[in-house]
N, C-alpha and C positions, 0 to 999 in steps of 0.2 A: 071698187075698193080692194077686193081680194087680189086682183091682178097687180094693183099698185104695191101691196105689201110683198107679193112674191118678187116683183121686180126690184124693190128696195132691198130686200134680203139678198137677192142674187148679186146685186152690185156690191153690197157690203161684204158678203162672204167671198166674192171673187178677188178682192183686193188684198186679202191677208197673206202674210208670208209665214212659213212654219218656224217654230221655235219650241224649245223644251216646255212642256206643260201647256202646249197649245196645238191646235190643228189649223193650219193655214192662217195663223195669226190670231185665232179666237181662243180665249181662255177655256180650259177644260177643268172638270172637277179634280181636286188634288188627289193623286194616287201614286203608288209605287207598284211596280210589277214584281211579284213574288216568284213567278214561274212562267215560262213561255215555251211553247213548242208549236211550230208551224203558225197557224192562224189563231191558236188558242192561248189565252193568258189567264193567270189568276192575279187579280189586282186587289190591293189593299187601299181602299178609299178613305180619305180623311173627311171630317165634317164639312158640310157646305150648305148654302142656303138656296132653296128652290122656290120659284113661282110656279104654281100648278093650277090646273083646272080639271074638273071631272066632267067628262062628256059621254052621253049615252049614244048608242048607235053602233054602226059597223066600225071596224078598226080604221079603215081608210077615211071614212067620213069623220071619225073622231079626231084623227091626227090633223086633218085639214081645219076643222072647226077650232080645235084647241090651239093649233099653231096660230091661227088668225087672232084669237083673243090675246094670247101672250105677246105676239108681235105687236099688236096694237098698243099694249101696255108699254113695251120697251121703246117703241118708236114715238112716245110722247103722249099716249092716251092714259095719262095718270093725273093726279090732283095738281101737280105743279107743271105739267107739260115737259118734264125733264126727259131727255133721250138717254137710254141706258144701253151700254155696249152689248152686242150680241155675243153669246157664248155657245159652245157646243158640248155635247150633242143635244138635239131635241130628243127627249125621252118619252116613251110610251109604255105603259104597263096596264094589263087588264085588271079591272077591279069589279069582278062579278059581271053585272049587266052593263057596266060602263067602262070607260078608259080614263086613266090619269095621264095627262100630257103635261110635261114640265120643261122649264128652262132653268139652268143654274143661273143665279144672280152673280155678277162679278164679285170677287173676294173683297173688294173695298167697301162693300155694303154690309150692313147689319139690318135686321128686320126694322129696327127703329129709324134707320137712315134712308130707307127706300120710300119713294113717294107712294101715297096711297093709290091703289088702283081705282079707276072709275067704274070698272066692271066688278060687281060684287061676287062673281064666280071665281075670281082670282084670289088665291090665298098663298101665304108664305109658309114654307115648312122647312124646319132645320133637319137636314139629312144627317143621321148619325154615322159614325165610322162603320164600314162594312167591308166584307171580302166578297168579290164577285168573280165567277168564272165567265169569261167573255170569249166569244168567237167573232172574228172580223171577216167581212166579205164585201165584195163590190156588187154593182148591178142596181137594178130597179126592183126592190123587193116588194112583192105582192103579199097579201094576207096568207095565202096558202103556202107560199115559199118561206115566209117567216115562221109559220107554224111547223113546217117540216124541219127547218134548221133548229128550232127550239127543241123539238122532240128528239132529234139526233144528238144534240148536245146534252139533253137530260139523260138519255140512255147511256152515253159515254160517261157522264159525271157519276151516275149511280154505279156503273161497272167499276169505276176507279175508286169507289168508296167515299165520294163526296156527299155530304148531307145538304140537300137543297132546302133553303129556308123561304125563298120568295122568288117570283118570276114566272115566266120569262119577262125580261125587260128588253125593249127594242130601242136602239140608239141610232140616230141619223145625223150625220155630220156635215153634209154638203148642201149647197144651194140647189134649187129645183132644176136649173139648166145645166148642172154639171153632167158631163158625159158619163153614161152608166159605168164604164170600166174604170173611171177615176173617182167614183163615189166610195165613201167609207160608211159602212153600216155595221152594226153589231147586234148580236143577240146575247143576253147575259142572264145569269141566275145568281142571286145572293146565296152564298154558301156559308157553312159553319167554319 
């Protein structure tokens, strides 16, 4: 089952073509870039709707489990069997002893118009507008590498006078079979 989900996602994500507000044809959360330098940006995000799950365990195990639950929902594992378009990124944020894994729901949906999930662990959350400091990188990020990048970004942000409100958030944009140097990954902090 998990391999089928990975293959279905890989085929779906590999066919998209880039456009504004998208990554390889997949809708992204609405945002404007306020500042950019090298691989770092400050983005102003607009409100958007998320489907999320909270998963205990290691970071790697949580992203795999959470992704599987959410992919099952959008691939038709919901009350009506409706297929919902994939969006990017897949997001992961630490929540104490667990991890929150989320997918943005396409902008055409509201909480009331989404089919009910069959899995009671899935909940819908309205993400409020936020400002985020984001650093983009490629490769196959492991847990230690992500933590190192987050700490370096936190240190830089504090030295520049930015007030961190939440994070780190980890964002993953590409299908599992994407070559490492072609992958888009990000580490981010919500800032004042």
